[in-house]
C-alpha positions in Angstrom: 95.9 11.6 72.5 96.7 8.2 73.1 99.2 6.2 70.7 98.1 2.7 69.4 101.0 0.3 69.4 100.5 -3.2 67.4 99.2 -5.9 69.6 101.4 -8.9 70.7 100.5 -12.4 70.0 101.8 -14.4 72.7 101.3 -17.8 70.7 103.5 -16.6 67.6 105.7 -13.8 69.1 109.0 -14.1 70.6 108.6 -12.9 74.3 110.8 -11.2 76.5 110.7 -10.0 79.8 110.6 -6.3 80.1 113.4 -6.0 82.4 115.2 -8.2 79.9 114.8 -5.6 77.3 115.4 -2.5 79.1 118.9 -3.8 80.0 120.1 -2.8 76.5 119.5 0.7 77.3 122.1 3.2 78.1 120.5 3.7 81.7 118.0 0.8 82.8 114.8 2.0 84.0 113.6 1.1 87.4 111.1 -1.1 88.3 108.5 1.4 89.1 109.2 2.8 85.7 108.7 -0.7 83.8 105.5 -0.7 85.3 104.4 2.2 84.7 105.0 1.6 80.8 103.2 -1.0 80.7 100.2 -0.3 83.2 99.6 3.7 82.4 102.0 4.9 79.8 104.1 7.6 79.3 102.7 10.7 77.4 99.6 8.8 76.0 101.9 5.7 74.6 101.7 2.5 76.7 103.9 -0.5 76.2 102.0 -3.5 74.9 102.8 -6.3 77.2 101.5 -9.4 78.2 102.3 -11.2 82.0 103.7 -14.7 81.9 104.2 -16.8 84.6 103.9 -13.2 86.6 106.8 -11.4 84.7 105.3 -9.0 82.2 106.9 -9.9 78.6 107.2 -7.7 75.1 108.4 -8.5 71.4 111.4 -6.5 70.3 109.4 -4.5 68.2 106.9 -3.8 70.5 109.5 -2.4 72.4 111.2 -0.4 69.7 107.8 0.8 68.6 107.2 2.0 72.2 110.4 3.9 72.7 110.0 5.5 69.1 106.2 6.8 70.2 107.2 7.7 73.6 110.4 10.0 72.1 108.1 11.0 69.3 105.4 12.4 71.9 108.1 14.0 74.3 109.3 15.8 71.5 105.7 17.2 70.0 104.8 18.2 73.9 108.1 20.0 73.9 107.6 21.6 70.8 104.5 22.9 71.6 
């Protein structure tokens, strides 16, 4: 079951590269993992992002919502 996260608005939202936002994580994911989050998703959850000048960008809000939804989906999968 896919989870719908809010879309980002590249004209009005403050954008950050996915790489920048991942640097705040205890163990930043690899480039392949970041690509998978955006293109394929994890546990039915995709990171809302837009490619700007060849770089994947998203918002802090979308990134936090993705991490929450991904964590919830993994918790549900383990407890099922």
